[in-house]
PAKOL-539182 format. One record per residue (C-alpha): residue in one letter; y, z, x. Coordinates in steps of 0.25 Angstrom, whole numbers, plus 5000, padded with zeros to 4 digits. Each point is the difference from the previous one (the first is absolute). Example, Ala and Ser with C-alpha at 12.3 -4.5 7.8 and 13.67 -1.06 7.14 Angstrom:
2
A498250315049
S501449985006
//
This chain:
485
M503750124673
T500950145001
K499950095011
I500050135005
I500850025015
I499450135005
V501150075010
G499750115008
L501150125002
G499750025014
A499650155006
G501550035001
D501450004993
I500849894997
N500549995015
Q498449945003
L499949904989
P499949875005
L501249894995
G499149914992
V499350124991
Y501450064999
K500549864993
L498749994991
L500450174995
K501349954997
N499849874994
D499949974984
Y498450014999
P499650124992
L499750105010
F498850104997
L499650115011
R498750075000
T500850135003
K501450035000
E499750115009
H500349935014
P501550015009
V500349854998
V500050034985
E501150094999
S500949915008
L499749894991
E500450094990
Q501350035005
E500249845001
G499849994985
V498549935002
A499350004986
Y498650025001
F498750064991
S499150095008
F498550044996
D500150155004
A499850054985
I498549935002
Y499650095010
E500450134991
K499249954989
N498849965008
Q499150095007
Q499149905008
F500949915010
T499049894995
D500650004987
V501350005005
Y500049875008
E499249934987
E501150044992
I501149965009
V499349865004
E499849984985
K501550034998
L500449915012
I499249874995
S500650034984
E501549985007
A499449895008
S499549924989
D501549934997
K500850035012
D500150015015
I500250155004
V500050075013
Y499050135001
A500550095012
V498950115007
P500250105011
G499849965013
A499349865002
P499449914988
I498749995006
V499850155007
A499450114992
E500349934986
R498949994990
T501049944990
V500349875009
Q498450005003
L499949984985
L501049894997
L499549945011
E498649994993
R500549964987
R501049915003
E499249874996
E499350064988
M501650034995
G500649885003
I501050065010
E500549985015
I500150125009
E500950005009
L500150085012
A501450045005
G499850085013
G500550165001
Q499650095013
S498850064999
F500050165001
L499149995012
D500949965011
A501050124997
L498950094999
F499349985013
Q501450015006
A500150144992
V498850045006
R500249955015
I498649924999
D499649865004
P499249944991
I499149905010
E499250145003
G499449964987
F500450074985
Q499550004986
L500849994988
L499450074988
D500650004985
G500150154996
T499749984987
N498649965003
F499850085011
N498650025004
K499450085014
Y498949905002
N501149885004
V500650095011
Q500049975014
L500350115008
T500149945012
Q501349924997
H501450014996
M500050044982
I501249964992
I499750044984
G501049944992
Q500250034986
V500150154999
Y500850004988
D499950144997
Q499250135002
M498749974992
V499949885009
A500350075013
S499150114996
N498849914998
V500349945013
K500050145007
L498650034993
E499449875005
L500550015014
M499550155002
E498549954998
L500449945015
L501250085005
P500250145003
D501050064990
T500950035011
Y500049855005
E501549975001
I500449884992
Y501449944998
I500849974986
V500949895000
E501149994991
N501149884998
A499649935013
G501049925005
S501050044993
A501250115002
A499250104993
E498749995008
S499250125000
V498750025010
K499550154999
K498650045006
V499250104993
P498650045001
L499049924990
Y499850144992
L501549994995
L500149864997
D500250024985
H500750125001
E501750014999
F500349855001
S500549904992
F499249865000
S500649884995
N499749865000
L500749995014
T499050105005
S498949975010
L499250085009
Y499549985015
I498850055005
P499850015017
P498949935004
V498950125004
K499850035015
D499250124999
E498649965001
R499450114993
I500749964988
L499349874999
Y498650065001
K499849984984
N500349855004
F499049914998
T500549895010
Y500150115009
L498550054999
R499749855002
Q500850015013
V499450145005
V498449924997
A500549885009
T500550095011
L498750085001
R499449875001
S500949935011
P499849995014
N500850125001
G499450094989
C498850085000
P498749965008
W499050054989
D500849924988
R500149875009
E498450025001
Q499750004986
T499449904991
H499749974985
Q498550065005
S500350105009
L501150074988
K499049984988
K499450145001
Y501450065001
L500249944987
I499050064993
E500450145006
E501349984995
A499549964987
Y499250124999
E501050105005
L501049944988
L498950034990
E499950155006
A501750024999
I499849934983
D498950104997
E500950125007
N501049974991
D500950015012
D501349905001
D500550025013
H498549975006
M499949874991
V501449965006
E499350035015
E498749934995
L500649884994
G500949985012
D498749995008
V499349904991
L501349915001
L500050025015
Q498649934999
I500649884992
M501149995010
L499149995011
H499149894996
A501249944995
Q500650005013
I498749965007
G499949874989
E501549965006
D499750035014
E498949914999
G500749894992
Y499250014986
F500750094991
T501250094999
I500350114991
D500849914992
D498949934997
V499250114995
I501350054991
E500049854994
A498450014998
I500150134990
T501349974993
S499449874997
K498750044995
M500650144993
I500949894992
R499049914999
R499050104994
H500950064991
P500349904989
H500350104991
V501250065009
F500649885007
G499549884990
D499849984985
K498550044999
A499950134992
A499150115003
K500150124992
T498950105005
V499450035013
D498649934997
E501049884996
V500650005013
L498650035008
S499549864995
N501449925002
W499850055014
Q498649965003
N500149864992
I501349965008
K499350065012
Q498649924999
N500949884997
E500850005014
E499849905009
G499050035011
R499350094993
E498550025001
E498949984988
T499350115003
R500150124988
F500150105011
A501049925009
A501150104994
V499350135007
K500550015013
K498950015011
G501050095010
L499850114990
P499450145004
A498549984994
L500350114989
L501149934994
Q499449865001
A498750044992
Y500950054990
E500849875000
L498849925000
Q499450074989
K501449994990
M499949845004
A498550014996
K500350074986
K501249894996
F498849905000
G499050094991
F499150055012
D500150134997
W499450114992
Q500650054986
E499650155000
I499950095012
E498750054998
P499349875006
V501050015012
I499550145002
E498449975000
K500449895009
L500550105011
K498850094997
E499249895004
E500849965012
L500050155004
D498449994998
E499849875010
W501050075011
L499150145000
I498949915001
E500449935013
V500650135005
N498750074999
S499249875005
G501050025012
V499349865005
N501349894998
K501450055003
D500649874996
A499350024986
I500650154999
E501449955002
L499849874990
E499450124990
Y501150085003
G501049904998
D499549964985
L500150164996
L501549995005
F500249874992
S499450084989
M500950135001
V501249894999
N499649944988
I499850144992
A501450025005
R500549884994
F499350034987
L500750135000
S501349965004
I500050075013
H500649915012
P498850035011
E500950005011
E501150104993
A498950094997
L499450005015
I501450015007
R500050124990
A498650065004
N500549985015
Q501150084998
K499350114994
F499050005011
V501250025008
R500550124993
R498750065000
F499850005014
Q501350035003
Y499850144992
I498750015010
E500849995011
K501050104997
K498950114998
I499349975012
N501450005008
K500350134992
A498950075006
G500249955013
K498749945001
Q499449845003
F499249924991
S498750015007
D500250154996
Y499549984986
T498849934995
L500149884989
E499650114989
E501350085005
L500949885000
D499549964987
S500450134994
F501449985005
W499949864993
N499850054987
E501150105000
A500949895002
K499449934988
E500250134992
N501350015004
G500449874995
L500049925013
//
């Protein structure tokens, strides 16, 4: 079985190269370099060491994944009938995707992989920026950088910042988390005589700087707590602090039951912001709704029953399970097919009640609950096909209610008939594709606008409401109506 001996060229020049690695590079094995852009290579050239580099592959491919795949294919081909040495910058096992690919395929290709050492760039970089990694650090790949992987409270090292395009992508991702002027460090040739450390504001990261395979970035941990306000973990800490023994007396006293009314209030305030098409207001109200969720989760954690992690896991699992057309192999090309799949999956989930109306939540406001109950009944064929009978049913319910009102005897009967009347109105709304909740919200808003118009008229006249008759107030109402309010 042939083998590929993988060595690291280290983080500095040839003077820092281990003797064993140096001997392998000077041996008679065919030598392949991932890149010749490294201080050690210049010294090897002066000593007459022959090699083949893969730099040309970088130039012809636009994606790094394609580069790495092609390098691995060529190495496997070369090693099919002889032992070879493959040299990479730094250490073979640190930030080297080609090495990982070779290790994954060694058995499949029938090739032995031997790791022969080499100093990682990390030690040199820690020394260059004067940090102790025991404080906690992240090592991230610049070619596959994503803001969601970032821990702002730790030292952050971003390797493989090969060129300006990679640097630009890293900058844009970081600017979603950090101020534009946040100071970062560009480290080049760490550990060599040509070592360079430049401190720059984040927004200048990809401006007028040269980048190479020996360029890394160092992002200091965030000390200003205000920068962490966007961080979910920090929000969790804030809520936990509010509920702690040294926190807020009001927050400590809250229970799931006592918070119910606030969740409803915040949800309706969010609906108002949506109707206003006010993005800033929506951000505020979404935050208020999220706070309610965080408080309930923190109460669950304090009592030892569940945490916000359980909440997130539950909804993530549900979304993946109920979207097999996205995360699985089931097809659903239309909204109707999606909804049908959703209902089938929901009904088959373990622990679901058998009753047809189990899916209609008992905690919904009555208007919404009536709407959902009627929708559910329609799915099983319990519904009129035309609107005329629905209107007749409304008239029937109105007559029955008026009979009870006129008799004035049984208050409970008046309430029951009034409920039937509302239920029929919801049915008509559904037939006309009107959502009753949204319609009532708009009616409430209209009432407020017109009433505010009356208030302004009265205030402008320097009078009080009691100074006007109902007929006079009604005339102001009609003025508001004529003015389109």
